[in-house]
C-alpha positions in Angstrom: -8.9 -5.9 -17.0 -10.7 -3.9 -14.2 -8.3 -2.3 -11.8 -8.7 -2.7 -8.0 -7.5 -0.4 -5.1 -6.0 -0.4 -1.7 -6.9 2.3 0.8 -3.9 2.7 3.1 -3.2 4.3 6.5 -6.7 3.7 7.9 -7.3 4.6 11.6 -11.1 4.9 12.0 -14.2 2.8 11.8 -15.7 5.3 9.4 -12.8 5.2 7.0 -12.7 1.4 7.0 -16.5 1.3 6.3 -16.0 3.6 3.3 -13.3 1.5 2.0 -15.3 -1.8 2.5 -18.5 -0.3 1.1 -16.7 1.1 -1.8 -15.3 -2.4 -2.6 -11.6 -1.8 -2.0 -9.6 -5.1 -2.6 -7.2 -4.2 0.2 -7.0 -2.0 3.3 -3.8 -1.0 5.0 -2.6 -0.2 8.4 0.6 1.8 9.1 3.0 0.6 11.8 5.6 3.3 11.8 5.8 5.8 14.5 6.9 8.7 12.2 3.8 8.4 10.2 0.6 10.5 11.0 -1.3 7.3 10.3 0.6 5.1 12.8 -1.7 2.7 14.8 -1.2 0.0 17.3 -1.8 -3.7 16.2 -4.6 -4.2 18.7 -6.4 -1.0 17.6 -6.1 -2.1 13.9 -7.5 -5.5 14.8 -10.6 -3.9 16.3 -11.2 -2.2 12.9 -11.0 -5.2 10.5 -13.8 -7.8 11.3 -16.3 -6.3 8.7 -13.5 -6.1 6.1 -12.5 -9.7 6.7 -16.2 -10.9 6.3 -16.3 -9.1 3.0 -13.1 -10.8 1.7 -11.0 -7.6 1.8 -7.3 -8.3 2.2 -5.7 -6.8 5.4 -2.2 -5.3 4.9 0.3 -4.4 7.6 2.7 -1.6 6.4 6.1 -1.6 8.1 9.5 0.1 7.5 12.6 -2.0 8.2 10.8 -3.9 11.0 12.5 -5.8 13.8 11.6 -9.3 14.4 9.8 -8.3 17.6 7.7 -5.7 15.7 6.8 -8.4 13.1 5.8 -10.8 15.9 3.5 -8.2 17.6 1.8 -7.3 14.3 1.2 -10.9 13.3 -0.1 -11.9 16.7 -2.2 -8.7 17.2 -3.6 -8.2 13.7 -3.0 -11.4 11.8 -2.7 -9.5 8.4 -3.0 -11.3 5.0 -0.1 -9.4 3.7 2.9 -7.4 5.0 4.0 -4.4 3.0 7.7 -3.7 3.3 8.3 0.0 2.8 11.9 0.3 3.9 15.3 -0.6 2.7 14.9 -4.3 3.1 17.3 -6.3 1.1 16.3 -9.6 -0.6 17.9 -11.8 2.1 15.9 -9.7 4.8 12.7 -10.2 2.8 13.3 -13.9 2.7 13.7 -14.0 6.4 10.5 -12.1 7.0 8.5 -14.4 4.7 9.8 -17.4 6.6 9.2 -15.8 10.0 5.7 -14.5 9.4 4.3 -16.9 6.9 2.5 -14.1 5.3 2.5 -12.9 1.7 4.7 -9.8 1.1 4.4 -6.7 -0.8 7.8 -5.0 -1.5 7.8 -1.3 -2.4 10.2 -0.2 -5.0 10.9 3.6 -5.0 10.8 5.1 -8.5 12.1 8.4 -10.0 13.5 7.2 -13.3 13.3 4.2 -15.6 16.4 2.6 -14.1 14.8 2.1 -10.9 12.5 -0.6 -12.1 15.6 -3.0 -12.3 15.4 -3.5 -8.6 12.2 -5.3 -8.9 13.8 -8.5 -10.4 15.6 -9.5 -7.2 12.4 -9.3 -5.1 9.9 -10.9 -7.5 10.7 -14.5 -6.5 10.3 -13.7 -2.8 6.9 -11.7 -2.8 3.3 -11.9 -3.7 3.2 -8.2 -5.0 5.4 -5.4 -6.0 4.5 -1.8 -5.3 6.0 1.2 -7.4 6.0 4.3 -5.2 7.5 7.7 -5.7 11.1 7.9 -4.5 11.1 10.4 -1.6 13.4 13.3 -1.4 16.7 12.7 0.5 15.6 14.8 3.4 12.2 13.0 3.9 11.6 11.6 7.4 9.4 8.8 5.9 9.4 6.7 2.8 5.9 7.3 1.5 2.5 8.9 2.1 3.9 12.1 0.8 1.4 12.8 -1.9 3.9 13.1 -4.8 3.5 11.2 -8.1 6.2 10.0 -10.4 6.0 9.8 -14.2 3.4 7.0 -14.7 4.3 6.6 -18.3 7.6 5.0 -17.2 5.5 1.9 -16.6 4.1 1.7 -20.2 4.8 -1.7 -21.7 6.5 -3.2 -18.7 5.7 -6.6 -17.6 6.3 -8.1 -14.1 6.0 -11.7 -12.7 3.7 -10.5 -9.8 0.6 -8.4 -9.7 1.6 -4.9 -8.7 0.4 -1.7 -7.1 0.9 1.9 -8.3 1.2 4.4 -5.4 2.3 8.0 -4.9 0.3 11.1 -5.4 -2.9 9.4 -6.5 -6.3 11.1 -5.6 -9.9 10.9 -7.0 -9.2 13.3 -9.7 -6.1 11.8 -11.3 -6.5 8.1 -10.7 -8.2 7.4 -14.0 -5.4 9.1 -15.8 -2.9 7.1 -13.8 -4.6 3.8 -14.8 -4.7 4.8 -18.4 -1.0 5.8 -18.4 0.5 2.9 -16.4 -2.0 0.0 -16.9 -1.7 -0.6 -13.1 -3.8 -3.6 -11.9 -4.0 -2.2 -8.4 -3.9 1.4 -7.1 -2.8 2.4 -3.6 -3.8 5.7 -2.0 -3.3 7.2 1.4 -2.9 11.0 1.7 -4.9 11.5 -1.5 -8.1 10.6 0.4 -7.4 12.8 3.4 -8.6 16.2 4.5 -5.5 16.6 6.7 -2.4 14.6 7.7 -3.7 11.2 8.7 -7.3 12.3 8.7 -9.1 10.0 6.2 -12.3 11.5 4.6 -14.9 8.9 3.9 -16.3 10.9 1.0 -12.9 11.0 -0.7 -12.5 7.3 -0.2 -15.8 6.7 -1.9 -14.9 9.1 -4.7 -11.6 7.4 -5.3 -13.0 3.9 -5.4 -15.8 5.1 -7.8 -13.2 6.6 -10.0 -11.1 3.4 -10.2 -14.3 1.4 -11.1 -15.2 3.8 -13.9 -11.6 4.0 -15.4 
């Protein structure tokens, strides 16, 4: 099975073009004010036409969103998927699915093997799971911190939904991550940046090349 990749936290036409030309399966836009990658729905919408034309899935990333925030994103961007990166409980996830009528990705923070148990409650409600490094207690945002967890914790695990591996990935370690975890989809944000929120098209290209070669 060939792995695919999502390039997340995009804010510029050049970064989107690198992701699309490099055959990313998904591109993500961050709707969270504390993130250096935060973007407005209308600005994100101006970046996506070429990606949609090539069949790339558009993902809106949110953190414990209000209904009004969700409505604005769905109206402004019309994403294919909504990635829930906060502390959304299963009941809230079900509400979001019904309100938005979009497929959902639920992020499960991981630092030890026991953390994977949380996935079972969400699998019936979402299209995808994402396993991301659990942030430190004093972190001001839930992801995009460039820190990896022990990928071998995923060895031999099976899930009902196709899943993403995130956290600390970059062009130099992604092949090892695929080998260790057998992840079907890789997710990268800070690992293809030359500074906080500043995507480097050359690093995006290198990352996607490394995923294809792995």
